C-alpha positions as CSV (number, residue, x, y, z in Angstrom):
1,M,-45.0,-68.7,-18.1
2,S,-44.3,-72.4,-17.4
3,K,-46.0,-74.4,-15.5
4,I,-43.7,-75.3,-12.6
5,L,-44.0,-78.3,-10.3
6,V,-42.1,-78.0,-6.4
7,D,-41.4,-80.7,-4.0
8,I,-43.1,-79.5,-0.8
9,S,-42.4,-82.7,1.6
10,Q,-39.5,-80.2,3.5
11,L,-42.6,-77.9,4.5
12,S,-44.3,-81.1,6.2
13,L,-41.9,-80.3,9.5
14,K,-43.3,-78.4,12.4
15,K,-40.7,-76.1,12.8
16,Y,-38.7,-74.4,9.9
17,T,-34.8,-74.4,10.3
18,G,-32.3,-75.0,7.4
19,I,-33.7,-76.1,4.2
20,S,-37.6,-75.6,5.4
21,Y,-36.8,-72.1,6.1
22,Y,-35.3,-71.5,3.2
23,L,-37.7,-73.0,0.8
24,F,-40.7,-71.8,2.6
25,S,-39.1,-68.0,2.6
26,L,-38.4,-68.0,-1.2
27,L,-42.3,-69.4,-1.9
28,N,-43.3,-66.7,0.6
29,N,-41.4,-63.8,-1.8
30,V,-42.2,-65.2,-4.9
31,D,-44.6,-62.4,-6.6
32,T,-48.3,-62.8,-6.2
33,N,-48.7,-62.8,-10.3
34,K,-46.0,-65.5,-10.7
35,R,-47.4,-67.9,-8.1
36,N,-50.4,-69.3,-10.4
37,S,-48.4,-71.2,-12.4
38,I,-46.7,-72.9,-9.6
39,I,-48.1,-76.2,-8.2
40,L,-46.8,-76.9,-4.3
41,L,-46.7,-81.0,-4.2
42,S,-46.8,-82.8,-1.0
43,P,-47.2,-85.7,0.6
44,F,-49.7,-84.7,3.2
45,K,-52.8,-83.0,3.1
46,V,-51.3,-79.9,4.7
47,V,-49.7,-76.5,3.3
48,P,-48.1,-73.9,5.4
49,E,-51.0,-71.4,6.0
50,G,-48.7,-68.5,5.0
51,L,-48.6,-70.5,1.3
52,L,-52.6,-72.2,1.0
53,N,-54.2,-69.6,-0.7
54,S,-52.2,-68.2,-3.3
55,Y,-50.5,-71.5,-4.7
56,K,-52.3,-74.6,-6.0
57,T,-51.8,-78.0,-4.2
58,E,-51.3,-81.6,-5.3
59,F,-50.9,-84.4,-3.0
60,W,-49.0,-87.8,-3.4
61,G,-48.1,-90.0,-0.7
62,I,-49.7,-90.7,2.8
63,G,-52.4,-88.7,2.4
64,K,-53.1,-87.2,5.7
65,S,-50.8,-85.1,8.1
66,F,-48.9,-86.5,10.7
67,K,-47.4,-85.1,14.6
68,K,-44.4,-86.5,13.5
69,V,-42.9,-86.5,9.6
70,N,-39.2,-86.5,9.8
71,W,-38.8,-89.8,9.5
72,F,-41.3,-89.5,6.5
73,V,-39.0,-86.8,4.9
74,T,-35.9,-88.9,5.1
75,L,-37.7,-92.1,3.9
76,K,-38.7,-89.9,1.1
77,R,-35.5,-88.7,0.4
78,N,-33.9,-92.0,0.0
79,Y,-36.3,-94.2,-1.1
80,L,-40.1,-92.7,-2.3
81,G,-38.8,-89.8,-3.5
82,Y,-37.0,-91.8,-5.9
83,Y,-38.9,-94.9,-6.9
84,F,-42.6,-93.4,-6.3
85,M,-42.8,-90.0,-6.7
86,H,-42.2,-89.8,-10.1
87,R,-45.1,-91.1,-11.0
88,M,-47.3,-88.3,-9.8
89,V,-44.4,-86.2,-11.4
90,N,-45.1,-87.4,-14.5
91,K,-49.1,-87.5,-14.5
92,I,-48.6,-83.5,-13.7
93,N,-46.4,-83.0,-16.7
94,P,-45.0,-79.7,-15.6
95,D,-42.2,-78.0,-17.9
96,V,-40.4,-77.4,-14.7
97,F,-39.7,-79.5,-11.3
98,W,-38.1,-77.9,-8.9
99,G,-35.9,-80.4,-6.1
100,P,-35.6,-78.0,-3.3
101,S,-33.8,-80.4,-0.8
102,F,-30.8,-81.8,-2.9
103,V,-32.7,-84.4,-5.2
104,I,-35.0,-85.1,-7.9
105,P,-36.8,-88.0,-8.3
106,R,-35.6,-90.9,-11.2
107,S,-37.6,-91.6,-14.6
108,L,-38.9,-88.2,-14.9
109,N,-40.0,-87.5,-18.2
110,K,-37.1,-86.1,-20.3
111,K,-39.2,-83.2,-21.3
112,I,-39.4,-81.8,-17.8
113,K,-36.5,-79.4,-17.0
114,T,-35.3,-79.8,-13.5
115,F,-33.4,-77.9,-11.1
116,V,-32.1,-79.1,-7.9
117,H,-31.0,-77.6,-5.0
118,I,-27.6,-78.4,-3.8
119,H,-27.4,-76.1,0.3
120,D,-23.8,-77.9,0.9
121,T,-21.4,-80.0,0.0
122,I,-20.9,-82.1,3.4
123,I,-22.3,-85.2,2.0
124,F,-19.0,-85.5,-0.3
125,N,-16.8,-85.4,2.7
126,D,-14.9,-88.5,4.0
127,R,-16.6,-88.8,6.9
128,L,-19.9,-91.2,5.8
129,N,-17.1,-94.3,5.4
130,Q,-15.6,-93.3,8.9
131,H,-19.3,-94.3,10.1
132,T,-19.4,-97.3,12.9
133,D,-23.0,-97.1,12.4
134,F,-24.4,-99.5,9.9
135,K,-27.8,-97.9,9.4
136,K,-26.5,-94.3,9.3
137,K,-23.7,-95.5,6.9
138,F,-26.0,-97.6,4.8
139,L,-29.1,-94.9,4.3
140,G,-25.8,-92.0,3.7
141,S,-24.6,-94.1,0.7
142,I,-27.6,-94.3,-0.6
143,F,-28.6,-90.8,-0.4
144,L,-25.1,-89.7,-1.7
145,S,-25.3,-91.6,-4.6
146,Q,-29.2,-89.9,-5.2
147,V,-27.6,-86.5,-4.9
148,K,-24.9,-87.3,-7.7
149,Y,-27.4,-88.8,-10.0
150,S,-29.5,-85.2,-9.1
151,I,-26.8,-83.2,-10.3
152,L,-25.6,-85.1,-13.1
153,N,-29.3,-85.4,-14.4
154,S,-30.6,-81.9,-13.9
155,D,-31.2,-79.2,-16.2
156,F,-29.9,-76.4,-13.8
157,I,-28.0,-77.1,-10.2
158,L,-29.2,-74.2,-7.7
159,T,-27.0,-73.7,-4.6
160,V,-26.8,-70.8,-1.5
161,S,-23.1,-69.3,-2.1
162,N,-20.1,-69.1,-4.3
163,S,-18.2,-71.1,-2.0
164,V,-20.9,-74.1,-2.7
165,A,-21.0,-73.4,-6.1
166,N,-17.6,-73.9,-6.2
167,K,-17.2,-76.9,-4.6
168,I,-19.8,-78.2,-7.0
169,A,-18.2,-76.9,-10.2
170,N,-14.9,-78.7,-8.7
171,L,-16.9,-82.3,-8.6
172,F,-18.7,-81.8,-10.8
173,P,-16.4,-79.6,-13.8
174,D,-19.0,-80.3,-16.9
175,K,-21.7,-78.7,-15.3
176,E,-20.0,-75.8,-14.1
177,S,-22.1,-73.5,-16.5
178,K,-25.6,-74.8,-15.2
179,I,-24.9,-73.9,-11.7
180,E,-26.7,-70.3,-10.0
181,V,-26.8,-69.0,-6.6
182,L,-29.3,-67.8,-4.6
183,Y,-28.5,-66.2,-1.6
184,P,-30.6,-66.6,1.9
185,A,-31.9,-63.8,3.6
186,V,-33.3,-62.9,6.5
187,N,-36.7,-61.1,7.8
188,R,-35.3,-57.5,8.1
189,E,-38.5,-56.4,10.0
190,L,-38.3,-59.1,12.3
191,F,-34.2,-59.1,12.7
192,K,-33.2,-55.9,13.7
193,P,-31.5,-54.2,17.0
194,I,-33.0,-54.5,20.1
195,S,-32.1,-52.0,22.4
196,N,-34.2,-53.6,25.9
197,S,-34.3,-57.4,25.8
198,S,-34.7,-57.7,29.1
199,E,-38.1,-59.7,29.3
200,I,-36.5,-62.1,27.0
201,L,-33.5,-62.2,29.3
202,L,-35.4,-63.0,32.3
203,K,-37.6,-65.5,30.7
204,Y,-34.3,-67.6,29.7
205,N,-32.9,-66.6,33.3
206,I,-29.6,-65.0,31.6
207,D,-28.2,-62.4,34.2
208,E,-24.9,-61.8,32.9
209,N,-22.9,-61.3,29.9
210,F,-22.9,-63.4,27.7
211,V,-21.8,-65.0,24.1
212,L,-23.9,-67.0,21.8
213,G,-23.9,-70.6,19.8
214,I,-26.5,-71.7,17.1
215,N,-27.7,-75.0,16.3
216,M,-24.3,-77.2,17.4
217,K,-25.5,-80.4,17.3
218,A,-23.5,-81.9,14.4
219,E,-19.6,-82.4,14.7
220,R,-18.5,-80.1,12.7
221,K,-20.2,-77.6,13.9
222,N,-17.0,-77.4,16.6
223,F,-19.3,-77.5,19.9
224,V,-16.5,-79.6,21.6
225,K,-13.9,-76.9,20.5
226,L,-16.0,-74.0,21.5
227,V,-16.4,-75.6,25.2
228,N,-13.2,-76.2,25.6
229,A,-12.0,-72.3,24.5
230,F,-14.8,-71.0,27.0
231,E,-13.1,-72.8,29.3
232,R,-9.7,-70.8,29.5
233,V,-11.4,-67.7,29.2
234,K,-11.2,-65.4,32.5
235,Q,-13.4,-62.7,32.1
236,R,-16.4,-63.3,33.7
237,G,-19.7,-64.5,31.4
238,L,-22.0,-67.3,30.2
239,L,-21.8,-69.7,27.5
240,C,-25.4,-69.7,25.9
241,I,-26.2,-72.0,23.1
242,V,-29.7,-71.8,20.7
243,G,-31.4,-74.5,19.4
244,T,-30.0,-78.2,19.0
245,L,-27.6,-80.0,21.1
246,T,-27.1,-83.8,21.7
247,S,-27.6,-84.9,25.2
248,S,-24.0,-85.8,26.0
249,E,-23.1,-82.6,24.2
250,I,-25.4,-80.8,26.8
251,E,-23.5,-82.9,29.5
252,Y,-20.2,-82.1,28.4
253,G,-20.8,-78.3,28.6
254,K,-22.3,-78.5,31.9
255,K,-19.5,-80.6,33.0
256,I,-16.8,-78.6,31.8
257,L,-18.6,-74.7,32.6
258,G,-20.5,-75.8,35.4
259,E,-23.1,-72.6,35.7
260,R,-20.7,-71.0,32.9
261,F,-22.6,-72.9,30.5
262,K,-26.4,-72.3,29.7
263,Y,-28.3,-74.5,27.2
264,L,-31.4,-72.4,25.9
265,G,-32.9,-75.0,23.6
266,Y,-35.3,-73.7,20.9
267,V,-36.0,-70.4,21.0
268,P,-38.8,-69.1,19.0
269,E,-38.2,-66.9,15.9
270,N,-40.0,-64.0,17.3
271,E,-37.5,-63.7,20.4
272,L,-34.1,-64.6,18.2
273,P,-33.6,-60.9,18.0
274,S,-33.9,-60.0,21.4
275,I,-31.4,-62.8,22.4
276,Y,-29.0,-61.7,19.8
277,S,-28.9,-58.3,20.5
278,A,-28.1,-58.7,24.4
279,S,-25.1,-61.2,23.5
280,N,-22.0,-59.8,23.2
281,A,-21.1,-61.6,20.3
282,V,-22.4,-64.5,18.2
283,I,-20.0,-67.2,17.7
284,L,-19.8,-69.8,14.2
285,P,-16.8,-72.2,15.0
286,S,-18.1,-74.5,11.8
287,E,-15.6,-76.1,10.2
288,E,-17.8,-76.5,7.3
289,E,-21.0,-74.7,6.2
290,G,-23.3,-73.9,2.8
291,F,-23.9,-70.4,3.8
292,D,-24.5,-70.2,8.0
293,L,-27.9,-67.8,8.1
294,P,-26.7,-66.6,11.8
295,A,-23.8,-65.0,10.3
296,I,-26.6,-62.6,8.7
297,E,-29.1,-62.5,11.5
298,A,-26.8,-61.7,13.8
299,R,-25.0,-58.7,11.5
300,A,-28.9,-57.8,11.1
301,C,-28.8,-57.0,14.9
302,Y,-25.6,-55.1,14.7
303,V,-24.0,-57.6,16.9
304,P,-20.3,-58.7,16.6
305,V,-19.3,-61.8,14.9
306,I,-16.5,-64.1,15.7
307,A,-16.4,-66.8,13.1
308,S,-13.6,-69.7,12.0
309,D,-11.9,-68.6,8.9
310,I,-13.6,-71.0,6.2
311,D,-14.3,-70.0,2.4
312,V,-18.2,-69.6,2.9
313,H,-17.4,-67.2,6.3
314,R,-15.3,-64.5,4.2
315,E,-17.9,-64.6,1.3
316,V,-21.0,-64.2,3.5
317,L,-19.6,-62.0,6.1
318,E,-16.6,-60.4,4.4
319,D,-14.9,-57.9,7.1
320,E,-17.5,-57.8,9.5
321,A,-15.9,-60.5,11.5
322,D,-13.0,-61.4,13.7
323,Y,-11.7,-64.6,12.1
324,F,-9.7,-67.3,14.0
325,K,-8.2,-70.7,12.0
326,L,-9.9,-74.0,12.8
327,E,-6.7,-75.5,14.5
328,D,-6.6,-71.9,16.4
329,T,-8.1,-72.3,19.9
330,K,-6.0,-70.0,21.8
331,T,-7.3,-67.2,19.4
332,L,-10.9,-68.1,19.9
333,T,-10.2,-67.9,23.3
334,K,-8.6,-64.5,23.2
335,L,-11.3,-63.1,21.0
336,I,-14.0,-64.6,23.4
337,N,-12.2,-62.5,26.1
338,E,-12.3,-59.4,24.5
339,R,-15.8,-59.1,24.0
340,L,-16.9,-60.1,27.2
341,L,-14.3,-58.0,28.9
342,N,-14.9,-54.8,27.0
343,P,-18.4,-53.0,26.5
344,K,-21.1,-54.6,24.4
345,E,-20.8,-53.0,20.6
346,V,-23.5,-52.4,18.5
347,L,-21.7,-52.4,15.2
348,K,-23.7,-51.1,12.5
349,S,-23.4,-53.8,9.1
350,K,-22.8,-52.8,5.4
351,I,-23.6,-56.2,4.0
352,I,-26.9,-57.2,4.9
353,D,-28.3,-55.2,2.1
354,K,-27.3,-57.5,-0.5
355,Y,-29.1,-60.5,1.0
356,S,-33.1,-60.0,0.0
357,W,-35.4,-63.1,0.1
358,E,-37.4,-60.9,-2.8
359,K,-34.1,-60.9,-4.9
360,S,-33.7,-64.3,-4.2
361,A,-37.3,-65.2,-5.2
362,K,-37.2,-62.9,-8.0
363,K,-34.2,-64.8,-9.7
364,L,-35.5,-67.9,-9.0
365,I,-38.8,-67.6,-11.3
366,E,-36.5,-66.1,-14.0
367,L,-34.0,-69.0,-14.3
368,F,-37.4,-71.2,-14.3
369,E,-38.9,-69.1,-17.4
370,Q,-35.6,-69.3,-19.2
């Protein structure tokens, strides 16, 4: 098997969400017999416990672990990953280099086969030009140029859904034949229906029916639209949000909904299935996503889903969601009201079996071996 080098800078972060969760889950599900040929490349002398003893590791950059490294991961992605990291990669001289977070370094040895992972195409939206914050606009422009370079110069482009694959193909038609989809998944032993969530509900002080939103900090997640829709809901119940919100979003939720709004903050992964299972519905109102992992987390727990009618939700959820058009707040309000009015349903899922970390990890290794 080829010698494969993987950039695991994202696994330096304390809490695994999004890309870091995806990367860890794939690596954690690679067949143990295939791991001898994989080298993990980290900027810190720290490797996740679940991967520490089964993979070879190389370190570059700072060399020590930091409590807060988000700044470093961002800096590496925009600068260091392109102007310094290539030296270490060329020194190791792998057959394959995998950049799991949108980018590959510049100036790599041309004999090295490169795989870049594009999780969504949001960076290509016009919103970047609308930024009034100079710093965000400047860094965003650099990142955009690096993503374009990585797509144009990679041998393969990996992504997380056919929806994203189609958008990449439209933007870069010459690369269409080099795009491969590796779906995310959930831990089925953890994400499953929980019949009694009373202990968790007591911990978070939830004492009535509720609908749930997940990680709604980004503007495209439509938090304000969700709050405004819920304001018109006549049925008694709560809007609960798990994950990240800005301080201004929290203030807005409290201002508009008062005690009907609960911000739960970060919820440990082992408690999420209980929160999902206790909810009357999970609401996914995003205008754009690469995949939207809460969709299959909710369905693995047999929870009803209310989702914006966008391509990726249709792809992932098929007929296992109630859909509303992005501009149709009235329908969103109606769907929420119905879920709170009627008895909570347990809806078994037919789609969830097609999402498997083991299948995606196996496909990843097969691509590397080509």
